[in-house]
C-alpha positions as CSV (number, residue, x, y, z in Angstrom):
1,X,0.0,0.0,0.0
2,X,2.8,2.4,1.0
3,X,4.6,1.6,-2.3
4,X,1.5,2.4,-4.3
5,X,1.2,5.7,-2.5
6,X,4.8,6.6,-3.2
7,X,4.4,5.8,-6.9
8,X,1.3,7.9,-7.0
9,X,3.2,10.8,-5.4
10,X,5.9,10.4,-8.0
11,X,3.4,10.4,-10.9
12,X,1.7,13.5,-9.6
13,X,5.1,15.2,-9.0
14,X,6.2,14.5,-12.5
15,X,2.8,15.6,-13.9
16,X,3.0,18.8,-11.9
17,X,6.6,19.4,-13.1
18,X,5.6,19.0,-16.7
19,X,2.6,21.3,-16.3
20,X,4.7,23.9,-14.4
21,X,7.4,23.7,-17.0
22,X,4.9,24.3,-19.8
23,X,3.5,27.3,-18.0
24,X,6.9,28.7,-17.4
25,X,7.8,28.1,-21.1
26,X,4.8,30.1,-22.2
27,X,5.3,32.8,-19.6
28,X,8.9,33.2,-20.8
29,X,7.9,34.0,-24.4
30,X,5.1,36.2,-23.2
31,X,7.5,38.3,-21.1
32,X,9.9,38.4,-24.0
33,X,7.2,40.0,-26.0
34,X,7.1,42.8,-23.5
35,X,10.9,43.1,-23.4
36,X,11.7,41.0,-20.3
37,X,14.2,38.1,-20.3
38,X,13.1,35.7,-17.5
39,X,14.8,32.4,-18.4
40,X,14.5,31.2,-14.8
41,X,10.8,30.9,-15.1
42,X,10.5,27.5,-16.9
43,X,12.7,25.8,-14.3
44,X,11.2,27.6,-11.3
45,X,7.6,26.9,-12.2
46,X,8.5,23.3,-13.1
47,X,9.7,22.9,-9.5
48,X,6.6,24.7,-8.1
49,X,4.4,22.3,-10.0
50,X,6.3,19.2,-9.0
51,X,6.5,20.2,-5.3
52,X,2.9,21.2,-5.1
53,X,1.6,17.9,-6.3
54,X,4.1,15.5,-4.7
55,X,2.3,15.6,-1.3
56,X,5.6,15.3,0.6
57,X,8.9,16.8,1.2
58,X,11.6,14.9,-0.7
59,X,15.1,15.9,-1.7
60,X,15.1,13.1,-4.3
61,X,12.1,14.7,-6.0
62,X,13.8,18.0,-5.7
63,X,16.9,16.7,-7.4
64,X,14.8,15.3,-10.3
65,X,12.9,18.6,-10.6
66,X,16.2,20.5,-10.6
67,X,17.7,18.3,-13.4
68,X,14.5,18.7,-15.4
69,X,14.6,22.5,-14.8
70,X,18.1,22.6,-16.3
71,X,16.8,20.8,-19.4
72,X,13.8,23.1,-19.5
73,X,16.1,26.1,-19.4
74,X,18.3,24.8,-22.2
75,X,15.3,23.9,-24.4
76,X,13.6,27.2,-23.9
77,X,16.8,29.1,-24.8
78,X,17.3,26.9,-27.8
79,X,13.8,27.7,-29.1
80,X,14.2,31.3,-28.3
81,X,17.7,31.9,-29.9
82,X,19.3,29.0,-31.7
83,X,22.7,29.4,-33.3
84,X,22.5,30.9,-36.7
85,X,25.3,28.7,-38.0
86,X,23.4,25.5,-37.1
87,X,19.9,25.8,-35.5
88,X,19.8,22.1,-34.4
89,X,19.5,21.1,-30.8
90,X,22.6,18.9,-30.9
91,X,24.8,21.8,-32.1
92,X,23.2,24.1,-29.5
93,X,24.0,21.7,-26.6
94,X,27.6,21.2,-27.7
95,X,28.2,24.9,-27.8
96,X,26.5,26.0,-24.6
97,X,29.8,27.6,-23.5
98,X,29.3,30.2,-26.3
99,X,26.0,31.5,-24.8
100,X,25.9,34.9,-23.2
101,X,26.7,35.5,-19.5
102,X,23.1,36.2,-18.5
103,X,22.0,33.0,-20.2
104,X,24.7,30.9,-18.5
105,X,23.6,32.3,-15.2
106,X,19.9,32.0,-15.7
107,X,19.9,28.3,-16.7
108,X,21.6,27.1,-13.5
109,X,19.5,29.5,-11.5
110,X,16.4,28.0,-12.9
111,X,17.7,24.5,-12.0
112,X,18.4,25.7,-8.4
113,X,14.9,27.1,-8.1
114,X,13.5,23.9,-9.6
115,X,15.3,21.8,-7.0
116,X,14.3,24.1,-4.1
117,X,10.6,24.3,-5.0
118,X,10.5,20.7,-6.2
119,X,11.4,19.5,-2.7
120,X,7.9,20.3,-1.7
121,X,6.7,20.4,1.8
122,X,5.3,17.8,4.3
123,X,1.6,17.3,3.5
124,X,1.9,19.0,0.2
125,X,0.7,22.5,-0.8
126,X,-2.3,23.7,-2.8
127,X,-3.8,22.3,-5.0
128,X,-3.0,18.9,-3.4
129,X,-3.1,19.2,0.4
130,X,-2.4,15.8,2.1
131,X,-3.1,15.8,5.8
132,X,-0.5,13.9,7.9
133,X,-2.3,11.1,9.6
134,X,-0.8,10.0,12.9
135,X,-1.5,6.5,14.1
136,X,-3.5,6.5,17.3
137,X,-1.5,5.5,20.3
138,X,-3.1,2.8,22.4
139,X,-4.0,4.0,25.9
140,X,-4.5,1.2,28.4
141,X,-5.0,2.7,31.8
142,X,-4.9,-0.7,33.6
143,X,-1.5,-1.6,32.2
144,X,-0.3,1.9,33.0
145,X,-1.4,1.6,36.6
146,X,0.3,-1.8,36.9
147,X,3.6,-0.4,35.7
148,X,3.3,2.7,37.9
149,X,2.6,0.4,40.9
150,X,5.8,-1.6,40.3
151,X,7.8,1.6,39.9
152,X,6.2,3.2,42.9
153,X,7.1,0.3,45.2
154,X,10.6,0.2,43.8
155,X,11.2,3.9,44.4
156,X,9.7,3.7,47.9
157,X,12.0,0.9,48.9
158,X,15.0,2.7,47.4
159,X,14.6,6.2,48.6
160,X,11.2,6.8,50.1
161,X,9.8,8.9,47.3
162,X,8.2,8.2,43.9
163,X,10.7,9.8,41.5
164,X,10.4,7.6,38.4
165,X,10.0,9.7,35.2
166,X,8.9,7.0,32.8
167,X,5.8,7.7,30.6
168,X,3.4,5.5,32.6
169,X,4.4,7.0,36.0
170,X,4.2,10.5,34.5
171,X,0.7,9.9,33.1
172,X,-0.5,8.4,36.4
173,X,1.1,11.2,38.5
174,X,-0.3,13.9,36.2
175,X,-3.9,12.9,37.1
176,X,-3.3,14.7,40.4
177,X,-3.3,18.0,38.5
178,X,-6.7,17.5,37.0
179,X,-9.4,19.0,39.2
180,X,-12.3,19.4,37.0
181,X,-15.2,18.2,39.1
182,X,-16.3,18.2,42.7
183,X,-15.8,14.4,42.8
184,X,-12.1,14.8,41.9
185,X,-11.1,17.4,44.4
186,X,-11.6,15.2,47.5
187,X,-9.5,12.5,45.9
188,X,-6.8,15.1,45.1
189,X,-6.7,16.3,48.7
190,X,-6.5,12.7,49.9
191,X,-3.6,11.9,47.5
192,X,-1.7,14.9,48.6
193,X,-2.3,14.0,52.3
194,X,-1.1,10.4,51.7
195,X,1.9,11.7,49.8
196,X,2.9,13.8,52.8
197,X,2.5,10.9,55.1
198,X,4.6,8.7,52.9
199,X,7.5,11.2,53.0
200,X,7.5,11.1,56.8
201,X,7.2,7.4,57.4
202,X,10.3,5.2,57.6
203,X,10.6,2.1,55.5
204,X,8.5,-0.8,56.9
205,X,5.1,-2.5,56.7
206,X,3.2,0.7,57.5
207,X,4.8,2.5,54.6
208,X,4.0,-0.3,52.2
209,X,0.4,-0.4,53.3
210,X,0.2,3.4,52.9
211,X,1.8,3.1,49.5
212,X,-0.9,0.7,48.4
213,X,-3.6,3.0,49.6
214,X,-1.8,5.9,47.8
215,X,-1.9,4.0,44.5
216,X,-5.6,2.9,45.1
217,X,-6.4,6.6,45.4
218,X,-4.9,7.2,42.0
219,X,-7.0,4.3,40.6
220,X,-10.1,5.9,42.0
221,X,-9.1,9.2,40.4
222,X,-8.6,7.6,37.1
223,X,-12.0,5.9,37.3
224,X,-13.7,9.2,38.1
225,X,-11.9,11.0,35.2
226,X,-12.9,8.2,32.7
227,X,-16.6,8.6,33.4
């Protein structure tokens, strides 16, 4: 499925590049009619078309668009001003070094723009906007509480305070900061009171019993918040 999506993105990118290059080619000759020499347009618009329809950010697509943009610049200049000695494309390509300075700068500039715009952006741009879909992360509160329970007992035995910063412990601990309903607030006060008592008690059976009560209070809080 992913391979098909990537092929589809490439087809759209190439289609957009061809369309953009054609628009740039026509725009170049239109501007020449008004006295403007904008040889970067075919390559730049080729990149814009490819990047807009690719639906992703890809340096590889950008490189392909950049190379096509160089070709578009050469072909456009050949159609605009072929050598009088031999108007063929082959002769033109083998004598590129004889072109004017502005032309020799404009063709690579069009290729650079073609690469930059052809890279696209994540999700694509208008007219093809692809939303990035993130896979849902499973949220199993019961498993989270089991893990937090083990880590809580481990920390209590080691140093007398729950200090674990793993994701499960963080999520369970963060419930204490949620006071949205009247049912939650008494539980929060109870948890805070138990926490203070745990910090004062030395290690022993009383502390372990209190730690179990502490975690049960968190379980009650989670049940209230899930209603």
